[in-house]
N, C-alpha and C positions, 0 to 999 in steps of 0.2 A: 195335635195340639188340643188340649182340653177346651171345651166351650164353657163360658161362664154364663150361668142362668140368672136372670133377674128375679127379684122376689115375687113378682106377680105372674111370671111366665109359667105356663102349665105344660107339662109334657104329656104325650099320649099315654105313656106308661106310668101308672101311678104306684108301682111297686117300690119298696125301699131300694135305694142305691140306683135308681133309674137313670140319673144323669151320668153316673160313672159307667153304667152298662152301655149307654148310647155312645159315650166317648170311646170306650174300648172297641165297640163294633166298628166305629168309623176308622179308628186307628188301624185295626187289623185289616179292614177292607182296602185301605190305602197302602199297606205294607208290601214290600217286595216278596215276602214269603208267600202270600196268597196270590199275588198277581203274576209274578215271574215263575215261581216254583210250583204253583198250582196246588199247594197244600191246603188242608182245611184249617179253620181257625183253631180248633183244638190241637192239631198237630203243631201249629205255629207257636202256641203258648207252651206246649210241653217240651218239644225237642229242639226247635229251630234256634240256632244262634244268630241268625240273620235278622231277627226282630230287633228294631231299634230301642234305645233306652226309654224314649217317651212311652211307647206301648208297654214296656216292662213296668214302668212306674205306674201307669194307669191300671194295669192288671193287678199290681200289688195293692194299690189303694182300694180297688174294687174288692179284692179278697179281704182286706181289713174291714171294709164296710159290711160285707156279708157276715164276717165272723163276729162283729160287734152286735149283730142282731140276736145271736144265741148266747152271748156272754153276759151273765147276770151282773157282773161288776160294772158294765156300761149302762145299766138302767138309769143311773143318776147323771152320767156324763153325756149321754146322747150318742147318736151314731157318728162314726168317723166318716169323713168324706161326704157329708150331707150337704 
């Protein structure tokens, strides 16, 4: 489940999309794919169909946030998932 960050709350990671990165790490570490099957996070995201919908949604949002960093059309709109 994603965590909601307050306006004044500061993360240790100051890179763009840091909140989504932390949520994705937490979701993957709690998933059955990593715990029971012993796969790496990369394998769980690429191949595994046992990953739940919440983790898939967070991974998709994280991808869109990272993509918006290099997309010039989003300069005016801002980052997605910020």
